[in-house]
C-alpha positions as CSV (number, residue, x, y, z in Angstrom):
1,M,8.4,-36.1,28.5
2,N,4.4,-36.4,28.0
3,Q,3.8,-36.2,24.5
4,N,0.1,-35.7,25.3
5,S,0.6,-32.6,27.9
6,E,-2.2,-30.1,27.3
7,F,0.3,-27.3,27.7
8,V,3.3,-26.7,26.1
9,I,4.1,-23.3,28.3
10,Q,3.3,-23.3,31.8
11,T,4.2,-20.5,34.4
12,T,3.3,-19.8,37.6
13,D,3.9,-16.6,39.5
14,V,7.0,-15.8,37.5
15,S,8.8,-12.7,38.3
16,K,12.0,-11.0,37.3
17,T,14.1,-8.3,38.9
18,Y,17.1,-6.8,37.4
19,R,19.5,-5.1,39.4
20,S,22.4,-2.7,38.9
21,G,24.6,0.0,40.4
22,F,27.0,-0.8,43.1
23,F,25.9,-3.9,45.2
24,G,22.7,-4.0,42.9
25,R,21.3,-1.3,45.0
26,K,19.1,0.2,42.2
27,S,16.5,-2.7,41.1
28,F,13.9,-2.8,38.0
29,Q,10.8,-5.5,38.6
30,A,10.3,-6.3,34.6
31,L,8.1,-9.2,35.9
32,K,5.6,-9.5,38.6
33,G,4.1,-13.1,39.2
34,V,3.4,-14.0,35.3
35,S,1.0,-17.1,35.4
36,L,0.2,-18.8,31.9
37,N,-1.2,-21.6,30.2
38,V,-0.5,-22.2,26.5
39,P,-2.4,-25.0,25.0
40,R,-1.1,-27.5,22.7
41,G,-1.5,-27.0,18.9
42,T,-2.7,-23.3,19.1
43,I,-1.3,-20.0,17.9
44,Y,-0.7,-18.1,21.0
45,G,-0.1,-14.1,21.1
46,L,1.4,-12.1,23.6
47,L,0.8,-8.4,23.7
48,G,1.8,-5.6,25.5
49,P,3.2,-2.1,24.9
50,N,7.2,-1.5,25.4
51,G,8.4,-1.9,28.3
52,A,5.7,-4.5,29.2
53,G,8.0,-7.5,30.1
54,K,7.1,-9.7,26.8
55,T,10.7,-9.8,25.9
56,T,12.2,-10.9,29.1
57,L,9.5,-13.6,29.5
58,I,10.5,-15.3,26.2
59,K,13.7,-15.2,27.4
60,I,13.5,-16.8,30.7
61,L,11.0,-19.6,28.6
62,L,14.3,-20.1,26.6
63,G,16.8,-20.1,29.2
64,I,18.6,-16.8,28.0
65,V,17.4,-14.9,31.1
66,R,17.3,-16.6,34.7
67,K,14.0,-15.6,36.7
68,S,13.9,-14.2,40.0
69,G,11.0,-16.2,41.4
70,G,8.0,-18.8,40.4
71,S,8.1,-21.8,37.9
72,A,8.3,-22.3,34.1
73,S,7.9,-25.2,31.9
74,V,8.3,-25.8,28.2
75,L,7.0,-29.2,26.8
76,G,7.1,-30.7,30.2
77,H,10.5,-29.9,30.7
78,V,12.2,-27.1,32.9
79,A,12.4,-24.0,30.9
80,G,15.8,-23.4,29.3
81,S,16.6,-26.9,29.8
82,H,18.5,-28.6,27.2
83,A,15.7,-31.2,26.6
84,A,13.0,-28.0,26.1
85,R,15.1,-26.2,23.7
86,R,15.9,-29.0,21.3
87,E,12.2,-29.2,20.9
88,V,11.7,-25.4,20.3
89,G,12.3,-23.0,17.0
90,Y,13.0,-19.5,17.7
91,L,13.0,-16.3,15.6
92,P,14.5,-13.7,17.7
93,E,13.3,-10.0,16.9
94,N,16.1,-8.3,15.0
95,H,17.9,-11.1,14.2
96,R,21.3,-11.5,12.0
97,I,22.0,-14.0,9.7
98,P,25.5,-13.9,8.3
99,R,25.9,-12.0,5.2
100,H,28.0,-14.0,3.1
101,L,25.7,-17.0,3.6
102,T,22.6,-17.7,0.9
103,A,19.0,-19.0,1.9
104,N,20.3,-22.6,1.3
105,T,23.8,-22.3,3.1
106,A,22.2,-20.5,6.0
107,L,20.0,-23.4,6.7
108,E,22.7,-25.9,6.3
109,Y,24.2,-23.6,9.2
110,Y,21.3,-23.5,11.3
111,G,20.0,-27.3,11.1
112,A,23.6,-28.2,11.8
113,L,23.4,-26.4,15.2
114,S,20.1,-28.1,15.5
115,G,22.0,-31.7,15.1
116,L,20.4,-32.3,11.8
117,S,22.7,-34.2,9.0
118,M,23.5,-32.5,5.9
119,S,21.5,-35.0,3.7
120,E,18.4,-34.4,6.1
121,I,18.8,-30.5,6.0
122,R,18.6,-30.7,2.1
123,K,15.9,-32.7,2.0
124,R,13.9,-30.4,4.1
125,R,15.3,-27.1,2.7
126,Q,13.7,-26.6,-0.3
127,P,9.9,-27.2,0.7
128,L,10.6,-24.8,3.3
129,L,11.8,-21.9,1.4
130,E,9.1,-22.5,-0.5
131,S,6.7,-22.3,2.2
132,V,8.0,-18.7,2.9
133,G,7.8,-17.6,-0.5
134,L,11.8,-17.7,-1.1
135,Q,11.8,-19.9,-4.0
136,G,14.0,-18.7,-6.7
137,R,16.2,-16.9,-4.4
138,E,17.8,-19.8,-2.2
139,N,21.5,-19.0,-4.0
140,D,21.4,-15.5,-3.6
141,R,23.5,-14.0,-0.7
142,V,21.4,-12.7,2.1
143,S,23.1,-9.4,1.9
144,G,21.2,-8.5,-0.8
145,Y,17.9,-9.6,0.8
146,S,15.4,-7.1,1.7
147,K,13.9,-7.0,5.5
148,G,10.8,-9.1,4.8
149,M,13.0,-11.6,3.2
150,L,15.5,-11.8,6.2
151,Q,12.2,-12.2,8.4
152,R,10.9,-15.1,6.1
153,L,14.5,-17.1,6.0
154,G,14.4,-16.2,9.8
155,L,11.4,-18.1,10.3
156,A,12.3,-20.8,7.8
157,Q,15.6,-21.3,10.2
158,S,13.1,-21.6,13.4
159,M,11.1,-24.7,11.4
160,I,14.1,-26.3,9.9
161,H,14.3,-29.0,13.0
162,K,10.7,-29.2,12.9
163,P,10.2,-28.2,16.2
164,Q,7.2,-28.9,18.6
165,L,7.1,-25.5,19.9
166,I,7.9,-22.3,17.7
167,V,8.7,-19.1,19.2
168,L,8.4,-15.7,17.1
169,D,9.3,-12.4,18.4
170,E,7.9,-10.0,16.0
171,P,7.8,-12.0,12.8
172,T,5.6,-9.6,10.4
173,D,8.2,-6.6,11.3
174,G,9.0,-5.2,8.0
175,V,7.1,-7.6,5.7
176,D,4.9,-6.6,3.2
177,P,1.1,-7.2,3.1
178,V,1.5,-10.2,0.9
179,G,4.5,-11.7,2.8
180,R,2.4,-11.2,5.8
181,R,-0.4,-13.1,4.4
182,E,1.9,-15.8,3.3
183,I,3.5,-16.0,7.0
184,R,0.1,-16.2,8.4
185,E,-0.5,-19.3,6.1
186,V,2.3,-20.7,7.1
187,L,1.7,-20.4,11.0
188,Q,-2.3,-21.8,10.2
189,R,-0.8,-24.9,8.7
190,L,1.9,-25.3,11.4
191,A,-0.9,-25.5,13.9
192,A,-3.2,-27.7,11.6
193,E,-0.3,-30.1,11.6
194,G,-0.2,-29.9,15.3
195,H,3.0,-27.3,15.8
196,S,2.1,-24.6,18.6
197,V,3.2,-21.2,18.3
198,F,3.9,-18.7,20.7
199,L,4.0,-15.4,18.8
200,N,4.6,-12.0,20.3
201,S,3.8,-8.9,17.9
202,H,3.0,-5.1,18.4
203,L,0.7,-5.7,15.3
204,L,-2.8,-6.2,16.6
205,Q,-4.3,-6.8,13.3
206,E,-2.1,-9.6,12.7
207,I,-2.6,-11.1,16.1
208,E,-6.4,-10.7,15.6
209,L,-6.2,-12.8,12.2
210,V,-3.8,-15.7,13.2
211,C,-4.0,-16.2,17.3
212,D,-6.3,-18.4,18.9
213,S,-5.9,-16.9,22.2
214,V,-3.5,-14.3,23.8
215,A,-2.4,-12.7,27.2
216,I,-2.1,-9.2,27.5
217,L,0.9,-7.8,29.8
218,N,1.9,-4.3,31.1
219,H,4.1,-3.3,33.6
220,G,5.1,-6.9,34.0
221,E,1.8,-8.1,34.9
222,C,-0.7,-10.3,33.0
223,L,-3.5,-8.5,33.0
224,L,-6.0,-10.8,31.1
225,T,-5.6,-14.2,28.9
226,G,-8.3,-16.1,27.3
227,T,-9.3,-16.6,23.3
228,V,-9.5,-13.6,20.8
229,K,-13.2,-14.5,20.4
230,D,-14.0,-14.6,23.7
231,L,-11.8,-11.4,24.7
232,K,-13.7,-9.1,22.3
233,A,-17.1,-10.7,23.1
234,A,-16.6,-9.9,26.7
235,L,-15.6,-6.3,26.4
236,T,-17.8,-5.6,23.4
237,D,-20.3,-2.6,24.4
238,A,-23.9,-2.1,24.3
239,A,-24.1,-0.2,21.0
240,V,-26.6,-1.3,18.5
241,F,-26.7,0.2,14.9
242,L,-29.9,0.3,12.9
243,Q,-30.5,0.8,9.3
244,L,-34.2,2.0,9.0
245,R,-36.6,3.7,6.6
246,G,-39.3,5.9,7.8
247,T,-40.0,9.6,9.1
248,E,-37.4,11.3,11.0
249,A,-40.1,12.3,13.4
250,A,-41.2,8.5,13.9
251,I,-38.0,7.1,14.4
252,K,-37.1,9.7,17.0
253,R,-40.3,8.8,18.8
254,A,-39.1,5.2,18.8
255,I,-36.1,5.8,20.2
256,S,-36.6,8.9,22.5
257,S,-36.7,6.3,25.7
258,L,-33.0,5.3,25.1
259,T,-29.3,6.6,25.8
260,G,-26.5,7.1,23.5
261,I,-28.6,8.2,20.4
262,A,-27.1,8.8,17.1
263,V,-29.1,9.2,14.0
264,R,-27.4,10.0,10.7
265,A,-29.7,10.7,7.4
266,V,-28.4,8.8,4.5
267,A,-31.1,9.4,2.1
268,A,-34.8,11.3,2.1
269,D,-36.4,8.4,4.0
270,A,-33.4,6.4,5.2
271,F,-31.5,6.7,8.3
272,E,-28.5,5.2,10.0
273,V,-29.0,5.0,14.1
274,E,-26.8,4.0,17.2
275,V,-28.2,3.5,20.5
276,Q,-27.3,1.7,23.5
277,I,-29.2,-1.5,24.1
278,Q,-28.3,-3.7,27.3
279,S,-30.8,-6.7,26.9
280,Q,-32.8,-8.6,24.4
281,P,-36.1,-7.6,26.1
282,E,-34.9,-4.3,25.7
283,L,-33.8,-4.7,22.1
284,D,-37.5,-6.7,21.3
285,K,-39.4,-3.5,22.9
286,L,-37.5,-1.0,20.5
287,I,-38.3,-3.3,17.4
288,D,-42.1,-3.5,18.4
289,T,-42.1,0.4,19.1
290,L,-40.7,0.7,15.5
291,R,-43.0,-1.0,13.9
292,A,-46.0,0.6,15.5
293,E,-44.5,4.1,14.5
294,Q,-44.6,2.4,10.6
295,V,-40.9,1.9,10.6
296,S,-39.2,-0.4,7.7
297,I,-36.0,-2.0,9.8
298,W,-33.4,-3.2,7.0
299,Q,-30.8,-4.0,9.3
300,I,-29.6,-4.5,12.9
301,A,-26.1,-5.2,14.1
302,R,-24.1,-5.0,17.5
303,R,-20.9,-3.6,17.2
304,E,-18.0,-5.8,18.0
305,K,-14.8,-4.3,19.4
306,T,-11.6,-4.8,17.6
307,L,-8.5,-6.6,19.6
308,E,-6.8,-3.1,18.9
309,E,-9.5,-1.3,21.1
310,V,-9.4,-4.3,23.7
311,F,-6.0,-4.0,24.2
312,M,-6.2,-0.3,24.5
313,N,-9.1,-0.5,27.1
314,I,-7.5,-2.8,29.6
315,V,-3.9,-1.0,28.9
316,G,-5.8,2.0,29.1
317,A,-7.7,1.4,32.3
318,D,-4.3,-0.1,34.0
319,R,-2.5,3.1,33.4
320,Q,-5.1,5.3,35.4
């Protein structure tokens, strides 16, 4: 494997068709030519509504499901090969840990499956459990764990063998806000240490807080890829918000030629104004006009869309 490869996951025109019924006459195309490049050392988010094909793509990358067409590689190896899987940690959605195990014995079990010696497992497990907030519960049976605690233990088992790539399917599902923050900190620390994280989550706010880049899937197709910052910037509308002081009549004269106007009084001579501004020269002209009308400008800000708004715009447009 090329340790210096730029990408940890690469797919080109990956497709998957499920067949059912007599002689496979019924078919459903879960993936339709998905192409992705996931950079090394980043946290990469996979977004999409239910049925978009996210879990199918993850299963192809891990060798759980065979693709119908295209090519896919993980860490420079054919996706699903033994060489690729040995360097991958995986936390599936709705994972199950045998109820009679404790956190310590669970990590012994999963570490052994990854080929680690017992002495190496015991050296790694305590710092690992502390990093996911399970210190003090190491010897409690998982049958008494909450859903959030099980998710944290699942995250720990995915990291026990120090994989280069960690694939997480809904890692914060059922975790309380404090636990989510702790998991985000763990993921950010892993990325800072050079690990790569491929994350599937329906919690868009979590994705926005932790991911460097995202891919948006819908109906088996990859609609858009890019950094979170670039996607939000590219799809931000032209709305500009202003906090102004002056008479309402003077403010309305200054903005009368603009579109998308909304004016709200917040005090006797204070107003919040929203207008549509398409260019910097247009904004400069507005500022000059406001000053000519003796209107004081307290604040100007352009509204940036949230990742959730970007997601809804893209998926909504695809459905139309």
